[in-house]
N, C-alpha and C positions, 0 to 999 in steps of 0.2 A: 466436606460432604459427609464423610463417615460419622463425624461428630453430630451433624444434623440428624442423620438417620437414627443414630443411637438415642438421641433425645426423643424422637418420635416414637420409637418402639418402647422406650421406657415409659412414656406417657400412656401408651396402650396397656402395658403391663399393670400399671397402677389402676387404670380403669377396670380391667378385667378382675383384678384382685378385690377391688371395692365392690364390684357387682356380686362376686361370689360370697364376700363376707357380709354384705348388708342386705341382700335380697331375702325377703321373708319366705319366698317360695322358690322352687327349682328354676334356675336360669333358663330362659327360652333359648334353645339351640339355634333358632334362625338368626339371632343377632350375636350370640356368644361365639358361634363358629366363625362368622366373618371377622370378628375382632381378633380371634386367635390366628386366623389365616393372614390377616393384615399384619399382625405382629411378626409372624414368621417371614412374610414377604419383605418387610422392612429390614429384618436382620440380614437378608441375602441381597439387599439393594434393589429389589423389584418394586420401585415406587408406584409405577402405573397399576400393577396388580393390587397393591395396598390401597390405592385410591378407590378402586372399584369395590373392594371388600368393605371399606369404611362407609362408602355411600350406601351399600346394602344394609349395613348395621343401623345407620342413621334412619334410613327409610322405614325399618321395622320398629325401632324404638325411638320416639321423639325425645325421650329424656336424654339421649346422647347428642343433643343439638350442639353441645359445647365442642364436639369433635369437628364441627364445620371448620374451625380455625386450623386444626391439624390437616384436614384435607386441602384447605386453601393453600397452606404452606407447602405441602407436598406437590400440589399441582403447579405452584409457582416455580418450584425447584426444577420441574421437568418442562418448563415453558408452555404449560397448558393454561394460558391466561383466561380462557373462557370458563373453565372449570373453577379456577381460583376465584374469579369474579363472582360466579354464581354462589359459591359457598360464603363469600364475604357478604353478599346480598342477603343470604339466609340468616346470617348473624344479625344484620340490621333489622330484618323483618321480625325476628324473635326477640328483639331488644336485648341483645347480648353484646353490648359494646365492650371493647378492651383496648388498652394501649397497643398491644401487639397487632390487633386487627386493623387499627388506624394506620400503623406504620406499614403493614403489608399492603393496605389499600394504596398508600402513596407510592410505594415501590412499584406496584402493579401499574398505576397510572403513568409513571415515568417509562416503564418498559413498553407500554403500548402507545406511547406518544400523546397521552391526554394529560398535559401538565399546565394548561393555561392558567389555572389558579395558583400555581406554585412559583410563578416568575419572580415574585417579590418576597418569597418566603423560604429561599434555599437555606439560608443560615439557620433559621429556626428548625427546619426539617432535619438538617444535619445534626444539630444538638439533641433534638428530641428523639430522633430515629437514626442512630449511628449505623444501623444495619443497612440503611439506604445509600450509604456513601458509594458503594461500588456502582450502583445504578446511576447516581448523579455524576460520578466521574465519567462513566461511559457516555452519558448524554452530552456532557460538555465536549468530549472529544468528537462525538458525532456532529455536533453543531459546528465545531471548528472545521471538520472535514467537508461539510457542506457549505462552507463559506459564510455561515451565520455568525460572524465574529462578534457583532453587537449583542447577540443573544448568548454566545458562549462565554464571553468575558465575565459577566456578573456571576455566573455559576462557578467559574474558576476562582474568582475572588472570594466568594463565600466559602468554598472549600479551603482555600489557603488560610482564611481567618480562623477556621474552626477545627482543622485536622491536619495531620502530616500527609502531604501528597506523596503518592508513589512516584517512581522515577519517570514513568511514561506521562503521567498527568502533569508533573512538574515541568517537563520539557514542553508539553503542549501549551501550558499556561504561559510560559515565557515567550513562546513564539506568537501566540495570540496577542499578548500585550505589545510585543515589538511591532506587530503589523498595524496597530492602531495608535500606540503611544510610545514611540521609540525610546525617548529619554527615560521615561518612567519604567521601562522594561530592563534597564541596565542592571539593577540589583539582582533581578531574577536570572538574567543571562550570566552574570558573574558567578552566581551560585552554581549554575550548570558547568561553568568553566572550572570550578574548583572540585568537581567530582573526583573521588579517589579512583574510581574504576576506569571510566573512559569519558573524555570531554568530547561532546558533539562538535565536529568541525563547523557546523552551521552557527552554533552559539558564538564561537570565536570570531567568525567573519562578521556576524551581526554586531558584536561589540566594537570591532574595528570600524565598521561602516558608520555606526551611530556616533562614536567618539570623534572620528575624523571629520564628520560633517556637522558637528555641533555648532560651529561658527560659520556655517555656510551662507551663501548669498541670499537665501530666502528661507522662510519658515518651512517650506515644503521640501527643502534639500535633504534633510535627515530622513523623512518618510520615503522620499524617492529612493535613496540609497538602500533602505531596508527592502523596498519592493524589488529593486534590481538584484540584491543579494539573494532573496528568496528565489527569484527566477533563475539565477546562475546555479543554484543548488537543485534546481528541478522541483522546487516546492511551489508549484504553479498556483495552487488554490490559496496559499498564503500571500503570494505576490499580488494577486488580483485586487483584494480590498485595499492594500496599501497604495497601489498604483492608481486605482480609481479615485481615492481621496486626494492624491496629489493633483490629478487632473481636474477635480472639482475646484480646487483652490487655484490652480494654474493651468488652464487649458492649453497653453503654449509650450508646455514641457513635453516636447515631442519625442525625446528619447524614452521617457516613461510610457508614452503612448505606444511606441514600437514594442516595448517589452510587454505591455498590456495585451496587444494583439497576439503576440507569441503565446503568452500565458493562456489566453482564451482558447486559442487553437489547441494547445496541449491538454486542455480540460474538456474538449468536446464542444466548446462554443465556437462561434464564428468570429475570428478576429480580423477579417478582411477589411472592414471599414477603418478600424484603427490603423492597420498597416498601410493602407493606401494614403490615409491622412499623414502618417509619419513620413512616408517616402516623398510625398509632395512637399512637405515642410523641410525635409532634410535631404535634398537631392544629392548632396556631396558627401553623405555619410554611408559607408558600405553596410553598416549593421542593419539598418532598416530594410535595405534591399535584400539582404540575406534572409531576414525573417519573412519577408514577402515571398521569396523563393520557396522557403520551407512550407508556407501555406499552400502555394500552387502544387508542390510535390504531393502533399497530403491529399489534395483534391484531384490528383491524377492529371494535372495540366502541365506536362513536361515542357512544352514549348514556352509557356509563360514563365515557368520556373527558370528555363535557360536564359530568357531575356533579363530577368531580375538578377540572376547570378552573373551574367556577363557585365552588367552595370557595376555590380559589387566588385568584380575582379578588376575592372578598369580603375575603380576608386581605391582599391587596396590590392595591388598586383603582387605583393609579397606575402599574402596570407595563404598558407598551405591548406587551411580548412576550406576556404572558398574553392580552391583548385580541386580538392578531393570531392567536394559537393558537385562541382561541375562534371566530374567524372561519372558520378551516379546519374546525373541528369542525361548526359549524352548516352549512357548505357541504356536508359529507359527509352531514348529516342532511336535506339538501334545504330547509333554512330559509334561503333566500337573503336575505330582508329582515333577519333578525337577523344573518346573516353580514356583510352590508353595514354594518350599524351597528357591529359589532365591529371591522371593519377601519378604519372611519372613526374610531372611538374611539382605536385605536392611533396613527393619524396625529395626532390631537389631543393625545395625551399626549406625543408626541415629534415635534414638527413639523420638526425639523432632521435627522431620520434618513431618508435616501433609501430605506432598505430597506422601511419601512412604507408609504411612498407607492407603491413599486413593487408591493408585495403587493396594495394596493387597486386599482391599475390592472390588474394581471393578473386579479384576481377579476372586475372589471367587464367586461373584454374577453372572458374565457372564457365567462362566463354571460350576456353581453350585458345587463348591468344598468346602465342609465343611462350609457351609454358617453360621451355628450357632456358630461354634468355630473359624472361620477365619474372615469372612466378618463382623459379628456383632461387635466383640471387635475392629477390625481394623477401622470400620467406626466410632464407638464411640470415639476412640482415635483421629481420624482426626477432628471430630467436636470439641472435647475438646481443641485441639491445634490450631484451626482456627475458632473461634466462629462467626466471621462476614462474613464468606464465604458461598456461596450457595451450591457449589459442594459437600462438605462433608455432609451437611444436606440432600441433595437430595439422596446421596448414602446410608445414614443411613435409610432414608425413604424407599428406594427401597429394602433394606435388610429386613426391617420389612414387607414390602409387600410380598416378596418371602416367608417369614416365616408365613404368614397368619395373621399378626398383623395389620389389615386394619385401625382400628381407629387411632392407633399411626402413621401409615404410612401416612395417609391423613393429620394429624396435622403437621407432619414434612415437608411434601411437601409444604403446604401453608406457612410455615415459610421460606422455601427456596425461594418460589416465592416472598415473601415480601422482601427478601434480594436482589434478582436479577430476576425480572420478564422476562428478555430477555436472559435467559441462556438456550441453546438448551437442555442440559442434564436434567434440571429440568422439562422443558415442555414435553420432551419425556417421562420421568417417569410419569408425571401427565397424559399424554395421555394413557399410559398403565393401570394406576390405574382406570381412568374413564371407559375404555373399559371393564375391569374386573368387574366393579360395574354395568354394564348394561347401561352405558350412552354413546352410540356411537357418539352422537352429540358433547358432551364435549370432547371425545377422539379425534374426527376429528379436532376440533378447536385447541386443544393443539398441535396435531401433525403438523397442518398447520403452527402454529407459530414456532415450533421447526425447521421445514424444511426451514424456511426463515432466521434462525439465523445461523451464521457460527462459533460460539464459544460455546462449543467445536465442532469442525468440524465433529468428529465421530458421534455425536448424531444427527446432521443435516442429515447426510447420512442415519442413521437408521430410522429417521422420514420419510424421502422421500420414503424409501423402504416400510415402514408400509403403507403409503398412497397409494402407487402403488398396494400393495396387497389388501387393503380394497376397492379399486376402481374396482377390477375385479369382 
């Protein structure tokens, strides 16, 4: 940016010197002064002020029409697309075409979403206007993020043929290719896997999924495995096009339909029809019933969620995640005794997993259900199984706080803060502790920090609610 500004004010310096040297009469101050002011503004990085001054100068002296391009570039740099477009139009009206103006016009069109005429000319644009690459890369990533893979892929391919992709664009291109053409994406995914800095775990899993399914029972098998892999990594928007194509070719691939319903739900769409079809077609598979239960939970239908999870638990009685999910459902229904039993069953089914012990401790603390006999040993187990994580320590600290062991609670809280000072749960508990100890200033500061952190999101919301109550 500094280099861009330097170029602009140097251009103005040359303009001013030429006017002073070549003018046969005294320079009119009404346009010389704005030029000088614009030059000074650019030196200090005040682009908006410079734009106004340059417009004043151009308005006074039409011979300075060539500065329309300078103003358009400055306006583009500060995202004032209307001003940039107006000055590019002025160059067209005054028949002052240039390669720089053409390229800026294309970049502006991309930035404002008016690129219908460019769909078959990306490679030419990249070659002729390399300064447009950043806008083209951003457009490709935006189309990918909005599920327009058929439109994103040609842009990625044009970029790959004509320029070196940055790490973010290279990764996005590989995933877009994998979502539509799994086997063809393998060279791109292997390139990601060979990165010297850090290999994306998703790239490794996609490689394994594609290579292991290459000789699958049907042509859709590889594409389905890619869709399932995207879903398992929480890349829902990438999962959807892969799974939709699978179902276009094989409508009876009901596991793919279950994952499609889940992915739709996760992206704000309604996956209910797909989930109901999947559960009807796969009555003896727990996965589809679990996904249906998650849909009902998001919709606030706890009773229907309970029914779906009960079926899932009967089909897969040794699955601790289903038991823990039932704990959440029964909590929502107000049946704390059954919820407690479900959480305890989850820990019994997987005693080495700290996540289930942590869920049990949180449930016990939140609803004050047998804190000493449930939360305390559960939190201790979570800490023992996950010694470098802040969340179990914070939960153990909160347990001691609820039991009145304030000295130990404070010591554990500061240990949790040392592990992760930007954890909303830890800061929220710290705020509650400070407030109980008669330190409203410390409580407010901790809650403010917790409210600005989105992990875990639940504690961010609780901190915001506390602050609203304290402000009344």
